[in-house]
C-alpha positions in Angstrom: -17.6 -14.6 -35.0 -16.2 -12.2 -32.3 -12.9 -13.4 -30.7 -13.5 -14.3 -27.0 -12.7 -11.8 -24.4 -9.5 -12.9 -22.5 -10.5 -12.0 -18.8 -7.1 -13.2 -17.5 -5.1 -11.0 -19.6 -7.5 -8.1 -18.9 -7.1 -8.5 -15.1 -3.4 -8.5 -15.7 -3.4 -5.4 -17.5 -5.5 -3.7 -14.9 -3.1 -4.8 -12.2 -0.2 -3.5 -14.2 -2.2 0.0 -14.3 -2.9 -0.1 -11.0 0.7 -0.8 -9.8 2.0 2.1 -12.0 -0.4 4.1 -10.1 1.2 3.3 -7.0 4.5 4.1 -8.6 5.5 0.5 -8.5 6.5 -0.5 -11.9 5.5 -4.0 -12.9 8.8 -6.2 -13.6 9.3 -9.7 -15.1 9.1 -11.3 -11.8 6.4 -11.8 -9.5 7.2 -8.5 -7.5 7.0 -5.0 -8.6 9.8 -2.8 -8.2 10.2 1.0 -7.6 12.5 3.5 -5.7 10.1 4.2 -3.1 6.8 3.3 -1.4 3.2 4.1 -2.3 2.0 7.0 -0.7 -1.6 7.7 0.8 -2.5 9.9 -2.2 -1.6 7.3 -4.5 -3.6 4.6 -2.7 -6.7 6.9 -2.8 -6.2 7.6 -6.6 -5.8 4.1 -7.4 -8.9 3.0 -5.5 -10.9 5.9 -6.8 -10.3 4.6 -10.2 -11.0 1.2 -9.4 -14.4 1.5 -7.5 -17.6 2.7 -8.8 -18.3 6.3 -8.5 -20.9 5.8 -5.7 -17.9 5.3 -3.3 -16.0 8.2 -2.0 -12.3 7.7 -1.3 -10.1 9.9 0.7 -8.7 11.1 4.1 -11.3 11.6 6.8 -12.1 12.1 10.3 -15.3 9.9 11.2 -17.7 11.7 13.6 -21.0 10.6 15.3 -24.2 12.5 16.4 -23.0 12.6 20.1 -20.0 14.7 19.3 -17.6 11.6 19.0 -14.5 11.7 16.6 -12.1 9.3 15.2 -8.5 9.6 14.9 -7.3 10.6 11.3 -7.9 7.9 8.7 -5.3 7.6 6.0 -7.9 6.1 3.4 -11.5 5.8 3.9 -14.3 4.6 1.6 -17.6 6.2 2.2 -20.9 6.7 0.7 -21.3 9.8 -1.4 -24.6 9.0 -3.1 -27.1 8.9 -0.5 -25.3 10.6 2.6 -26.0 14.3 2.6 -24.0 15.5 5.7 -20.3 16.4 5.1 -18.3 18.8 6.9 -15.0 20.3 5.3 -12.4 22.5 6.8 -9.0 23.3 5.4 -8.9 20.3 3.3 -10.1 17.9 6.3 -13.3 16.1 5.5 -15.5 15.0 8.5 -17.8 12.1 7.7 -20.7 10.6 9.7 -19.8 7.2 10.7 -23.1 5.8 9.4 -21.7 6.8 5.9 -18.4 4.8 6.1 -18.0 1.5 4.6 -14.1 1.0 5.1 -11.0 2.4 6.9 -7.5 1.7 6.1 -4.1 2.7 7.5 -1.4 3.3 4.9 2.1 2.4 5.8 5.5 1.7 4.1 5.7 -1.7 5.3 3.8 -4.4 7.2 5.4 -5.2 10.8 3.6 -6.1 14.4 4.0 -2.3 15.4 2.3 -0.9 12.4 -0.4 -3.6 12.2 -1.2 -2.9 16.0 -1.4 1.0 15.2 -3.8 0.4 12.3 -6.0 -1.7 14.6 -6.3 1.5 17.1 -7.1 3.7 14.1 -9.8 1.3 12.9 -11.4 0.8 16.6 -11.4 4.5 16.6 -14.1 4.6 13.9 -16.0 1.3 14.8 -16.4 2.6 18.4 -18.3 5.5 17.3 -22.0 5.6 17.8 -24.0 4.7 14.6 -27.7 6.0 14.3 -30.4 4.3 12.1 -33.9 5.2 10.8 -36.6 3.3 8.7 -36.5 4.2 5.1 -39.8 5.4 3.3 -40.7 4.1 0.1 -43.8 4.1 -2.2 -45.5 1.1 -0.5 -44.7 2.1 3.2 -41.3 2.1 4.8 -38.3 -0.5 5.5 -37.6 -1.2 9.0 -34.4 0.5 10.5 -31.4 -1.7 9.8 -29.1 -3.2 12.5 -25.8 -1.3 12.5 -24.1 -4.7 13.2 -25.5 -5.9 9.8 -23.2 -3.2 8.1 -19.7 -3.9 9.7 -17.0 -1.5 8.9 -14.1 -3.0 6.9 -10.8 -2.3 8.3 -7.2 -3.0 7.0 -3.6 -1.9 6.3 -2.1 -1.0 3.0 1.7 -1.4 2.5 4.3 -1.7 -0.1 6.7 -4.1 1.8 6.6 -6.4 4.7 9.0 -7.4 7.3 7.6 -10.8 7.2 8.7 -12.6 4.4 5.8 -15.0 4.3 2.4 -13.6 5.5 1.3 -16.9 6.0 4.0 -17.4 8.8 2.8 -17.8 12.5 4.4 -14.5 13.4 2.4 -12.6 10.7 -0.8 -14.6 11.2 -0.9 -14.1 15.0 -0.4 -10.4 14.4 -2.9 -9.9 11.8 -5.5 -12.0 13.5 -5.0 -10.3 16.8 -7.4 -7.9 18.6 -11.1 -7.8 19.6 -14.0 -7.2 17.2 -13.3 -3.5 17.2 -9.6 -3.7 16.2 -9.8 -6.7 13.8 -8.1 -6.3 10.4 -10.1 -7.6 7.5 -7.4 -6.9 5.0 -3.7 -6.7 4.8 -1.6 -6.2 1.8 1.9 -5.7 1.1 2.2 -5.2 -2.5 5.6 -6.8 -3.2 4.7 -9.7 -1.0 1.2 -10.9 -0.7 -2.3 -10.0 0.5 -4.6 -11.6 2.9 -8.2 -11.3 3.6 -9.6 -12.3 7.0 -12.7 -14.8 6.5 -14.5 -16.2 9.6 -11.3 -15.9 11.7 -9.0 -17.4 9.2 -6.7 -15.9 6.6 -6.9 -16.4 2.9 -4.1 -15.5 0.6 -3.9 -13.9 -2.8 -2.6 -16.0 -5.5 1.2 -15.6 -6.5 1.7 -12.4 -8.9 -1.9 -11.2 -8.3 -1.8 -9.5 -5.0 -3.1 -6.2 -6.0 -5.9 -7.0 -8.2 -7.0 -9.9 -5.9 -7.2 -7.5 -3.1 -9.1 -5.0 -5.1 -11.7 -7.6 -6.3 -12.0 -9.1 -2.7 -12.6 -5.5 -1.3 -15.4 -4.6 -3.8 -17.0 -7.9 -3.1 -17.3 -6.9 0.5 -18.4 -3.7 -0.4 -21.1 -4.9 -2.6 -22.2 -7.4 0.3 -22.8 -4.5 2.5 -24.9 -2.8 -0.1 -25.9 0.7 0.8 -25.1 2.3 4.1 -27.2 3.0 7.1 -29.7 5.6 6.9 -28.7 8.1 9.4 -30.8 9.9 11.8 -30.6 13.4 10.7 -32.5 14.7 13.8 -29.8 13.3 16.0 -27.3 15.3 14.0 -29.4 18.4 13.8 -30.0 18.8 17.5 -27.4 21.8 17.8 -29.6 23.6 15.2 -32.9 22.8 16.5 -32.1 23.5 20.2 -30.8 26.9 19.5 -27.3 26.0 20.4 -24.6 28.5 19.3 -23.6 27.4 15.8 -21.6 30.5 14.8 -18.7 29.9 12.5 -15.4 28.7 14.5 -11.9 29.0 13.3 -11.5 25.1 14.5 -14.3 22.6 14.2 -11.8 19.5 14.2 -9.0 18.3 16.4 -7.1 20.4 18.6 
């Protein structure tokens, strides 16, 4: 008879692998140690390895069919299975906002100023115009989905925290502040804790499980969203079909 699979041990090993990927070596205490902080590139690699291949992970600018553009996003999770429209220039990727699942700001530490800055970045994506069209299938077509049914996840990823306790009043007030466009769904300081916003309240990771808990909760959120919106390609193709000049430019992105 086969031995039972130890899920707890497997998740523990996975977290150790992820911590190593962030440059944070697992220690004998609940808090990982390192000489520095996790970088954007390390976070991107760790989440790329954890999430299914249908999800793209990387630095992006989100764009919309009206010419709107977000601020540069440190780490975005976007659809790369059904979304055909991407633009790249000199290593920068411009992704239609309809294809965006989640956006995160990466900082060395959690504090009020960085949380406020993360909210402005998140709002710059959520405020863009999202199109949607019906989806054809063998038996007819599915109606266009309401963009509100596909909320864009937002959060901040950090190594440390200036708040010793994320459940403190000061930390809660900062993380829960902001309107719907600015709100944070996740906040993690790997050496301290991780929090998820659920119906206006913060839920916290169990002690010593901050990183793997965050990753699992994030994946559950992504799975709940399902597929991204079917974007209206006609809306994006107006410059082509209207005869607008689309000659190659030296700069299609931010000034």
